[in-house]
N, C-alpha and C positions, 0 to 999 in steps of 0.2 A: 519745190520738193520732187521725189522724183515722182516717176510713171506706176510703179508696185511696190506699195507698202504696204509692209506685215504688217497685221491686225497686233502681233505681240511684239517683246521685247524677246530682239533673236540674240542676243548674249546669255538669256540665264538659260539654265539646267534643261539638256533635254529629256520629254515629257516618257519614255522609256526605262529613265532609270525611278519615276517613281511608281510605274508600272511594275519589273524587275523590284523594287521594298514591298509592297503590298502581295504581291506572292510571296515573296522570300517567308515573310509575317504571318502571312496564308497558314505555307509549310511546316513552318516553324511550331506554328498553333497548333497545328493538326497531329504534328509530331507528339507534341507537349500530351496531347486528351488522351492518343492510344496509348503512352508512357503512363501512364496512369494508369488507364484502364487496366492496362496487362502488371502493373505492379500491386492493384487490388485482386484483383483475382489469384494472385501469386498469394500474396494474404488471408485469403479465404481456403486455399488449397489446404493451408499450411493448418492456421487455424482448424479444420476438419480434421486436417491429421493428428492433431497434439489432442482434440476434443475424441478419436477413436481409441484413442491409447490412454487415457484415463481410467483408469478400474471404477465402477462404481461403490459409492460407499453404500454397508450394508450393515444389519448388527451386527454378522460375525465380525466385519470388519473395522473397529472403529476406527476413526482417523490419531494423528497420534497429537502426543499433546504439547499446546496447551488443550482442553477441551474446554468449550462451554458452558456455562452454569445455567442450569436445567433452573434453577431453585438458588435465585442467590439471597433472597429472603433468608431462608430453612438454610442457607450454606453461612450466614451471617449467625444466626442464631445460636448454629453448634456451637462454630469458630469461640464468641462471649460462651457458653454455657462452656466450653471443654477451661477457657483461660478464670473461668470464676471462681474451678473448682480447681483448678492450679494453685489458683491465690487467695485460696481461703480453706483449704484443708493441708494437713499433715502428711507425708505422705515418704520411706526412702525410698531416693536416689541410687545411693549403692551404700547397702545395709553392712556389708562389709569392710568398707571402710569408716561405717559411723557417718556420716551424708544423710541429712534428710533434710526434707522444703519441709518448711515453718509457713501457718501465715502471715503473709503483712505487714496485719496489725501487731501482732506477736513479736515481729522480728522487729517494728518499730519501738516496742515495749523494751526486751531484750537488750536494746544498744541503750536506750535510753538512761535505765536502770548503770549499764556499764559505763556509760559517762558522766553519771554521777558520785564514781568508786575513785 
């Protein structure tokens, strides 16, 4: 044995590099935090600018189509009544050309009569 023995392996890495790594890691973490903070502040400013530019929707300025239904059941009932009237009544489509609409039941009877002949 020699007179002076160090208490650790002398061929290992120098401890100052561990300190440098920890310092660099800390600086990168702080830089990422600051960058994210700045980015979200920019997003907030842009969103506020967009919200300030948008006009308020008023009764005199309705939104563009398609609009939401206020009474969907009433709209459906009106559509069904309109379709029922179209399918069950006589009406001229083009009087000058002699084109008329007839009820579906009558159209089927006429078709069957024509098939029998």
